[in-house]
N, CA and C atoms as a LAMMPS dump frame, in Angstrom:
ITEM: TIMESTEP
0
ITEM: NUMBER OF ATOMS
480
ITEM: BOX BOUNDS ff ff ff
-5.0000000000000000e+02 5.0000000000000000e+02
-5.0000000000000000e+02 5.0000000000000000e+02
-5.0000000000000000e+02 5.0000000000000000e+02
ITEM: ATOMS id mol type element x y z
1 1 1 N 0.794 -1.204 0
2 1 2 C 0 -0.002 -0.002
3 1 3 C 0.834 1.272 0.005
4 2 1 N 2.112 1.166 -0.241
5 2 2 C 2.97 2.351 -0.295
6 2 3 C 3.384 2.573 -1.739
7 3 1 N 3.071 3.747 -2.242
8 3 2 C 3.43 4.092 -3.614
9 3 3 C 4.949 4.183 -3.74
10 4 1 N 5.513 3.511 -4.719
11 4 2 C 6.963 3.532 -4.916
12 4 3 C 7.283 3.494 -6.401
13 5 1 N 8.414 4.076 -6.743
14 5 2 C 8.899 4.004 -8.126
15 5 3 C 10.416 3.997 -8.106
16 6 1 N 11 3.526 -9.182
17 6 2 C 12.451 3.437 -9.299
18 6 3 C 12.953 4.619 -10.103
19 7 1 N 14.01 5.244 -9.615
20 7 2 C 14.692 6.305 -10.342
21 7 3 C 16.061 5.756 -10.732
22 8 1 N 16.16 5.181 -11.918
23 8 2 C 17.385 4.511 -12.359
24 8 3 C 18.551 5.473 -12.532
25 9 1 N 18.279 6.754 -12.627
26 9 2 C 19.331 7.735 -12.816
27 9 3 C 19.955 8.232 -11.524
28 10 1 N 19.424 7.813 -10.408
29 10 2 C 19.926 8.299 -9.129
30 10 3 C 20.846 7.262 -8.507
31 11 1 N 22.029 7.678 -8.12
32 11 2 C 22.98 6.797 -7.444
33 11 3 C 22.714 6.771 -5.947
34 12 1 N 23.586 6.085 -5.242
35 12 2 C 23.441 6 -3.795
36 12 3 C 23.879 7.312 -3.131
37 13 1 N 23.112 7.742 -2.16
38 13 2 C 23.432 8.915 -1.352
39 13 3 C 24.588 8.567 -0.423
40 14 1 N 25.34 9.579 0.023
41 14 2 C 26.453 9.318 0.942
42 14 3 C 25.976 8.688 2.239
43 15 1 N 24.721 8.912 2.622
44 15 2 C 24.176 8.275 3.806
45 15 3 C 24.021 6.774 3.635
46 16 1 N 24.036 6.3 2.398
47 16 2 C 23.976 4.857 2.134
48 16 3 C 25.377 4.294 1.857
49 17 1 N 26.115 4.919 0.958
50 17 2 C 27.366 4.285 0.546
51 17 3 C 28.468 4.386 1.587
52 18 1 N 28.482 5.418 2.428
53 18 2 C 29.553 5.515 3.432
54 18 3 C 29.459 4.376 4.451
55 19 1 N 28.304 4.172 5.108
56 19 2 C 28.276 3.039 6.051
57 19 3 C 28.443 1.688 5.355
58 20 1 N 27.895 1.553 4.152
59 20 2 C 28.051 0.282 3.438
60 20 3 C 29.501 0.017 3.059
61 21 1 N 30.235 1.057 2.699
62 21 2 C 31.655 0.915 2.392
63 21 3 C 32.414 0.383 3.601
64 22 1 N 32.061 0.881 4.772
65 22 2 C 32.728 0.426 5.987
66 22 3 C 32.298 -0.992 6.381
67 23 1 N 31.023 -1.297 6.152
68 23 2 C 30.496 -2.608 6.54
69 23 3 C 30.826 -3.705 5.533
70 24 1 N 30.788 -3.365 4.255
71 24 2 C 30.979 -4.339 3.163
72 24 3 C 31.961 -3.757 2.155
73 25 1 N 33.264 -3.672 2.501
74 25 2 C 34.227 -3.011 1.617
75 25 3 C 34.365 -3.669 0.249
76 26 1 N 33.987 -4.924 0.128
77 26 2 C 34.066 -5.597 -1.17
78 26 3 C 32.864 -5.269 -2.06
79 27 1 N 31.902 -4.551 -1.528
80 27 2 C 30.693 -4.166 -2.269
81 27 3 C 30.063 -5.393 -2.938
82 28 1 N 29.935 -6.454 -2.152
83 28 2 C 29.466 -7.729 -2.69
84 28 3 C 28.05 -8.089 -2.242
85 29 1 N 27.263 -7.09 -1.923
86 29 2 C 25.878 -7.332 -1.54
87 29 3 C 24.963 -6.455 -2.4
88 30 1 N 23.769 -6.948 -2.682
89 30 2 C 22.814 -6.089 -3.412
90 30 3 C 22.26 -5.021 -2.458
91 31 1 N 22.009 -3.844 -2.993
92 31 2 C 21.542 -2.707 -2.193
93 31 3 C 20.383 -2.037 -2.895
94 32 1 N 19.367 -1.706 -2.152
95 32 2 C 18.28 -0.857 -2.634
96 32 3 C 18.151 0.277 -1.635
97 33 1 N 18.21 1.487 -2.135
98 33 2 C 18.083 2.665 -1.267
99 33 3 C 16.691 3.238 -1.4
100 34 1 N 16.096 3.58 -0.271
101 34 2 C 14.818 4.277 -0.264
102 34 3 C 15.076 5.737 0.09
103 35 1 N 14.384 6.63 -0.568
104 35 2 C 14.524 8.049 -0.256
105 35 3 C 13.592 8.404 0.889
106 36 1 N 14.074 9.272 1.771
107 36 2 C 13.199 9.745 2.828
108 36 3 C 12.138 10.649 2.216
109 37 1 N 11.028 10.737 2.91
110 37 2 C 9.915 11.583 2.489
111 37 3 C 9.692 12.593 3.611
112 38 1 N 10.562 13.613 3.676
113 38 2 C 10.549 14.527 4.818
114 38 3 C 9.194 15.195 5.045
115 39 1 N 8.421 15.355 4.006
116 39 2 C 7.107 15.998 4.161
117 39 3 C 6.09 15.073 4.835
118 40 1 N 6.409 13.798 4.96
119 40 2 C 5.469 12.83 5.555
120 40 3 C 5.699 12.607 7.038
121 41 1 N 6.813 12.996 7.575
122 41 2 C 7.014 12.967 9.011
123 41 3 C 7.498 11.652 9.601
124 42 1 N 7.692 11.7 10.906
125 42 2 C 8.297 10.594 11.645
126 42 3 C 7.402 9.343 11.675
127 43 1 N 6.131 9.515 11.973
128 43 2 C 5.234 8.349 12.081
129 43 3 C 5.148 7.599 10.75
130 44 1 N 5.153 8.319 9.639
131 44 2 C 5.098 7.674 8.324
132 44 3 C 6.338 6.802 8.101
133 45 1 N 7.505 7.28 8.507
134 45 2 C 8.733 6.515 8.323
135 45 3 C 8.764 5.285 9.237
136 46 1 N 8.222 5.427 10.424
137 46 2 C 8.076 4.279 11.306
138 46 3 C 7.157 3.235 10.656
139 47 1 N 6.042 3.687 10.102
140 47 2 C 5.102 2.778 9.428
141 47 3 C 5.717 2.153 8.182
142 48 1 N 6.569 2.895 7.489
143 48 2 C 7.3 2.328 6.348
144 48 3 C 8.153 1.163 6.834
145 49 1 N 8.844 1.358 7.931
146 49 2 C 9.627 0.269 8.501
147 49 3 C 8.765 -0.928 8.853
148 50 1 N 7.593 -0.676 9.42
149 50 2 C 6.669 -1.78 9.753
150 50 3 C 6.303 -2.552 8.484
151 51 1 N 6.099 -1.829 7.38
152 51 2 C 5.753 -2.504 6.119
153 51 3 C 6.93 -3.337 5.598
154 52 1 N 8.142 -2.951 5.929
155 52 2 C 9.334 -3.684 5.465
156 52 3 C 9.72 -4.832 6.408
157 53 1 N 9.088 -4.93 7.554
158 53 2 C 9.443 -5.937 8.554
159 53 3 C 9.51 -7.369 8.005
160 54 1 N 8.597 -7.782 7.11
161 54 2 C 8.68 -9.176 6.613
162 54 3 C 9.971 -9.485 5.837
163 55 1 N 10.71 -8.458 5.418
164 55 2 C 11.967 -8.72 4.715
165 55 3 C 12.982 -9.429 5.602
166 56 1 N 12.849 -9.297 6.9
167 56 2 C 13.766 -9.991 7.812
168 56 3 C 13.698 -11.501 7.619
169 57 1 N 12.543 -12.002 7.214
170 57 2 C 12.4 -13.442 6.967
171 57 3 C 13.252 -13.897 5.788
172 58 1 N 13.646 -12.947 4.937
173 58 2 C 14.51 -13.247 3.79
174 58 3 C 15.941 -12.786 4.036
175 59 1 N 16.295 -12.566 5.293
176 59 2 C 17.639 -12.119 5.687
177 59 3 C 18.042 -10.795 5.047
178 60 1 N 17.078 -9.904 4.898
179 60 2 C 17.353 -8.574 4.366
180 60 3 C 17.642 -7.631 5.535
181 61 1 N 18.733 -6.91 5.437
182 61 2 C 19.108 -5.918 6.442
183 61 3 C 18.393 -4.605 6.113
184 62 1 N 17.644 -4.092 7.06
185 62 2 C 17.015 -2.781 6.912
186 62 3 C 17.806 -1.835 7.799
187 63 1 N 18.427 -0.842 7.208
188 63 2 C 19.22 0.089 7.996
189 63 3 C 18.883 1.518 7.61
190 64 1 N 19.143 2.421 8.511
191 64 2 C 18.945 3.839 8.263
192 64 3 C 20.199 4.577 8.655
193 65 1 N 20.489 5.639 7.969
194 65 2 C 21.704 6.401 8.23
195 65 3 C 21.374 7.881 8.223
196 66 1 N 21.718 8.562 9.279
197 66 2 C 21.506 9.996 9.388
198 66 3 C 22.457 10.512 10.44
199 67 1 N 21.951 11.125 11.463
200 67 2 C 22.715 11.493 12.649
201 67 3 C 21.727 11.691 13.779
202 68 1 N 22.043 11.158 14.939
203 68 2 C 21.124 11.289 16.069
204 68 3 C 21.054 12.732 16.528
205 69 1 N 22.106 13.508 16.306
206 69 2 C 22.084 14.961 16.476
207 69 3 C 22.729 15.539 15.228
208 70 1 N 22.012 16.418 14.546
209 70 2 C 22.513 16.959 13.283
210 70 3 C 22.096 18.426 13.14
211 71 1 N 22.933 19.305 13.641
212 71 2 C 22.725 20.737 13.511
213 71 3 C 24.067 21.333 13.094
214 72 1 N 24.244 21.524 11.793
215 72 2 C 25.549 21.972 11.301
216 72 3 C 25.914 23.357 11.839
217 73 1 N 24.937 24.169 12.162
218 73 2 C 25.239 25.493 12.741
219 73 3 C 25.733 25.375 14.185
220 74 1 N 25.479 24.237 14.8
221 74 2 C 25.904 24.045 16.177
222 74 3 C 27.26 23.387 16.322
223 75 1 N 27.925 23.08 15.192
224 75 2 C 29.221 22.398 15.273
225 75 3 C 30.261 23.279 15.944
226 76 1 N 31.185 22.628 16.661
227 76 2 C 32.226 23.342 17.396
228 76 3 C 33.568 22.693 17.089
229 77 1 N 34.093 22.888 15.877
230 77 2 C 35.379 22.27 15.528
231 77 3 C 36.5 22.702 16.466
232 78 1 N 37.279 21.734 16.915
233 78 2 C 38.419 22.013 17.747
234 78 3 C 38.104 22.357 19.193
235 79 1 N 36.847 22.532 19.512
236 79 2 C 36.45 22.939 20.858
237 79 3 C 36.421 21.724 21.804
238 80 1 N 35.929 20.58 21.3
239 80 2 C 35.828 19.374 22.098
240 80 3 C 34.674 19.365 23.086
241 81 1 N 33.956 20.46 23.185
242 81 2 C 32.852 20.57 24.144
243 81 3 C 31.546 20.265 23.42
244 82 1 N 30.663 19.522 24.063
245 82 2 C 29.355 19.216 23.499
246 82 3 C 28.309 19.974 24.302
247 83 1 N 27.449 20.678 23.595
248 83 2 C 26.399 21.474 24.249
249 83 3 C 25.425 20.565 25.006
250 84 1 N 24.863 21.089 26.075
251 84 2 C 23.885 20.325 26.856
252 84 3 C 22.699 19.893 26.017
253 85 1 N 22.211 20.756 25.111
254 85 2 C 21.044 20.397 24.295
255 85 3 C 21.311 19.179 23.437
256 86 1 N 22.555 19.049 22.932
257 86 2 C 22.906 17.886 22.105
258 86 3 C 22.981 16.622 22.955
259 87 1 N 23.636 16.703 24.084
260 87 2 C 23.739 15.542 24.98
261 87 3 C 22.359 15.134 25.5
262 88 1 N 21.544 16.128 25.866
263 88 2 C 20.205 15.822 26.383
264 88 3 C 19.362 15.112 25.334
265 89 1 N 19.403 15.589 24.094
266 89 2 C 18.62 14.937 23.038
267 89 3 C 19.138 13.526 22.765
268 90 1 N 20.44 13.371 22.669
269 90 2 C 21.011 12.051 22.376
270 90 3 C 20.652 11.056 23.468
271 91 1 N 20.732 11.483 24.724
272 91 2 C 20.383 10.594 25.826
273 91 3 C 18.896 10.266 25.814
274 92 1 N 18.055 11.264 25.532
275 92 2 C 16.61 11.033 25.444
276 92 3 C 16.318 10.018 24.339
277 93 1 N 16.939 10.203 23.164
278 93 2 C 16.719 9.271 22.047
279 93 3 C 17.206 7.874 22.415
280 94 1 N 18.371 7.795 23.034
281 94 2 C 18.894 6.486 23.457
282 94 3 C 17.903 5.773 24.375
283 95 1 N 17.404 6.485 25.366
284 95 2 C 16.447 5.89 26.286
285 95 3 C 15.168 5.446 25.566
286 96 1 N 14.694 6.253 24.631
287 96 2 C 13.496 5.88 23.876
288 96 3 C 13.741 4.625 23.045
289 97 1 N 14.912 4.529 22.439
290 97 2 C 15.243 3.357 21.607
291 97 3 C 15.364 2.104 22.457
292 98 1 N 16.112 2.18 23.556
293 98 2 C 16.322 0.964 24.359
294 98 3 C 15.065 0.538 25.11
295 99 1 N 14.097 1.432 25.237
296 99 2 C 12.812 1.08 25.859
297 99 3 C 11.751 0.726 24.813
298 100 1 N 12.066 0.906 23.526
299 100 2 C 11.085 0.635 22.491
300 100 3 C 9.93 1.62 22.511
301 101 1 N 10.203 2.859 22.832
302 101 2 C 9.162 3.887 22.981
303 101 3 C 8.821 4.516 21.628
304 102 1 N 8.053 3.787 20.83
305 102 2 C 7.738 4.258 19.478
306 102 3 C 6.938 5.55 19.473
307 103 1 N 6.011 5.715 20.4
308 103 2 C 5.218 6.953 20.462
309 103 3 C 6.117 8.152 20.734
310 104 1 N 7.048 8 21.642
311 104 2 C 7.964 9.101 21.95
312 104 3 C 8.808 9.449 20.736
313 105 1 N 9.369 8.435 20.077
314 105 2 C 10.231 8.707 18.925
315 105 3 C 9.463 9.298 17.749
316 106 1 N 8.261 8.81 17.491
317 106 2 C 7.516 9.347 16.353
318 106 3 C 6.949 10.726 16.626
319 107 1 N 6.943 11.122 17.894
320 107 2 C 6.494 12.476 18.271
321 107 3 C 7.627 13.244 18.946
322 108 1 N 8.847 12.977 18.515
323 108 2 C 10.01 13.532 19.197
324 108 3 C 10.011 15.055 19.252
325 109 1 N 9.465 15.717 18.265
326 109 2 C 9.456 17.186 18.272
327 109 3 C 8.641 17.735 19.458
328 110 1 N 7.654 16.951 19.882
329 110 2 C 6.802 17.383 21.004
330 110 3 C 7.32 16.929 22.357
331 111 1 N 8.183 15.92 22.388
332 111 2 C 8.528 15.307 23.664
333 111 3 C 10.01 15.378 24.035
334 112 1 N 10.9 15.537 23.079
335 112 2 C 12.338 15.432 23.366
336 112 3 C 12.955 16.77 23.752
337 113 1 N 13.808 16.77 24.771
338 113 2 C 14.553 17.991 25.073
339 113 3 C 15.557 18.274 23.965
340 114 1 N 15.666 19.528 23.59
341 114 2 C 16.64 19.903 22.563
342 114 3 C 16.296 19.447 21.162
343 115 1 N 15.051 19.063 20.902
344 115 2 C 14.69 18.525 19.585
345 115 3 C 14.936 19.525 18.466
346 116 1 N 14.519 20.761 18.641
347 116 2 C 14.663 21.757 17.574
348 116 3 C 16.136 22.084 17.339
349 117 1 N 16.924 22.223 18.398
350 117 2 C 18.349 22.49 18.22
351 117 3 C 19.062 21.291 17.593
352 118 1 N 18.674 20.098 17.99
353 118 2 C 19.341 18.885 17.492
354 118 3 C 18.963 18.538 16.069
355 119 1 N 17.736 18.914 15.676
356 119 2 C 17.256 18.632 14.323
357 119 3 C 16.438 19.802 13.802
358 120 1 N 17.131 20.863 13.327
359 120 2 C 16.375 21.973 12.746
360 120 3 C 15.463 21.495 11.607
361 121 1 N 15.889 20.445 10.929
362 121 2 C 15.08 19.779 9.902
363 121 3 C 15.11 18.287 10.2
364 122 1 N 14.077 17.585 9.753
365 122 2 C 13.896 16.173 10.128
366 122 3 C 14.748 15.159 9.373
367 123 1 N 15.294 15.51 8.222
368 123 2 C 15.789 14.47 7.319
369 123 3 C 16.932 13.614 7.866
370 124 1 N 17.638 14.055 8.9
371 124 2 C 18.723 13.22 9.42
372 124 3 C 18.289 12.319 10.569
373 125 1 N 17.08 12.505 11.055
374 125 2 C 16.556 11.597 12.085
375 125 3 C 15.557 10.595 11.502
376 126 1 N 14.861 10.971 10.453
377 126 2 C 13.839 10.091 9.882
378 126 3 C 14.36 8.711 9.5
379 127 1 N 15.593 8.579 8.986
380 127 2 C 16.068 7.235 8.647
381 127 3 C 16.136 6.277 9.829
382 128 1 N 16.315 6.773 11.045
383 128 2 C 16.34 5.917 12.234
384 128 3 C 14.999 5.215 12.447
385 129 1 N 13.927 5.878 12.068
386 129 2 C 12.59 5.347 12.346
387 129 3 C 12.233 4.163 11.457
388 130 1 N 12.89 4.028 10.311
389 130 2 C 12.584 2.905 9.412
390 130 3 C 13.06 1.576 10.004
391 131 1 N 14.328 1.424 10.391
392 131 2 C 14.699 0.13 11.019
393 131 3 C 14.022 -0.096 12.368
394 132 1 N 13.749 0.989 13.103
395 132 2 C 13.016 0.854 14.355
396 132 3 C 11.623 0.298 14.07
397 133 1 N 10.957 0.789 13.051
398 133 2 C 9.66 0.262 12.65
399 133 3 C 9.76 -1.164 12.145
400 134 1 N 10.819 -1.456 11.37
401 134 2 C 11.015 -2.81 10.838
402 134 3 C 11.204 -3.822 11.977
403 135 1 N 11.736 -3.342 13.096
404 135 2 C 11.898 -4.203 14.27
405 135 3 C 10.627 -4.261 15.102
406 136 1 N 9.562 -3.647 14.614
407 136 2 C 8.29 -3.684 15.314
408 136 3 C 8.27 -2.816 16.562
409 137 1 N 9.2 -1.848 16.636
410 137 2 C 9.256 -1.001 17.805
411 137 3 C 9.839 -1.693 19.035
412 138 1 N 10.46 -2.859 18.8
413 138 2 C 11.101 -3.551 19.913
414 138 3 C 12.262 -2.718 20.432
415 139 1 N 12.637 -2.904 21.681
416 139 2 C 13.805 -2.185 22.206
417 139 3 C 15.051 -2.489 21.382
418 140 1 N 15.839 -1.455 21.147
419 140 2 C 17.106 -1.609 20.445
420 140 3 C 18.245 -1.565 21.437
421 141 1 N 19.445 -1.733 20.914
422 141 2 C 20.62 -1.64 21.778
423 141 3 C 21.646 -0.739 21.118
424 142 1 N 22.358 -0.015 21.936
425 142 2 C 23.384 0.893 21.427
426 142 3 C 24.562 0.084 20.889
427 143 1 N 24.992 0.439 19.686
428 143 2 C 26.182 -0.155 19.087
429 143 3 C 27.372 0.795 19.241
430 144 1 N 27.075 2.097 19.236
431 144 2 C 28.113 3.123 19.335
432 144 3 C 27.452 4.445 19.718
433 145 1 N 28.106 5.201 20.583
434 145 2 C 27.61 6.532 20.96
435 145 3 C 28.806 7.465 21.095
436 146 1 N 28.802 8.534 20.303
437 146 2 C 29.857 9.534 20.408
438 146 3 C 29.401 10.818 19.714
439 147 1 N 30.217 11.845 19.878
440 147 2 C 30 13.113 19.184
441 147 3 C 31.273 13.484 18.429
442 148 1 N 31.092 14.06 17.256
443 148 2 C 32.189 14.627 16.467
444 148 3 C 31.943 16.122 16.351
445 149 1 N 33.012 16.871 16.217
446 149 2 C 32.908 18.317 16.023
447 149 3 C 32.017 18.96 17.08
448 150 1 N 32.083 18.437 18.275
449 150 2 C 31.318 18.988 19.377
450 150 3 C 29.906 18.484 19.454
451 151 1 N 29.091 18.724 18.429
452 151 2 C 27.648 18.462 18.547
453 151 3 C 27.064 17.564 17.459
454 152 1 N 27.862 16.887 16.702
455 152 2 C 27.349 15.985 15.671
456 152 3 C 27.274 14.592 16.274
457 153 1 N 26.042 14.135 16.564
458 153 2 C 25.843 12.851 17.223
459 153 3 C 26.045 11.697 16.255
460 154 1 N 26.953 10.808 16.595
461 154 2 C 27.334 9.698 15.724
462 154 3 C 26.837 8.346 16.232
463 155 1 N 25.815 8.351 17.072
464 155 2 C 25.319 7.12 17.659
465 155 3 C 24.75 6.152 16.63
466 156 1 N 24.816 4.879 16.989
467 156 2 C 24.254 3.818 16.149
468 156 3 C 23.559 2.812 17.06
469 157 1 N 22.376 2.36 16.653
470 157 2 C 21.612 1.398 17.417
471 157 3 C 21.217 0.253 16.503
472 158 1 N 21 -0.902 17.091
473 158 2 C 20.632 -2.071 16.298
474 158 3 C 19.506 -2.852 16.942
475 159 1 N 18.852 -3.638 16.114
476 159 2 C 17.757 -4.508 16.538
477 159 3 C 18.052 -5.876 15.972
478 160 1 N 17.964 -6.898 16.817
479 160 2 C 18.238 -8.26 16.329
480 160 3 C 16.929 -9.019 16.18
């Protein structure tokens, strides 16, 4: 029930090829990239993940790539200090993920501390909601948590 089409002229976005290059340097796996639909919001991307959930039965990896905190105006190169708003949002998101709090994550703009500062626009958080939805909103686990350039959240979470 989700309208989709193929754009054969579009290559992989850096949000797809960078993590895949690190994960599969031989580029020996088939890849299909889905474009985010920023105008449709967080709940729609979660529901998209729910629609993709049966792919797990075919050993298909559903992953999303963005940044848990992504405010380029808030970057602090060379400073090493992370603003409280960035840490607060990242910790809030971590807690929501490990608790499987789908309502909180899909309504993060209304519930998360530092949401507007951490994501002036949605497109770097929306990809997280697709694998979270594909996992049925089950609790996830942190694979990595850090900040680069002061306020760029580099966290990664997984669902088994």
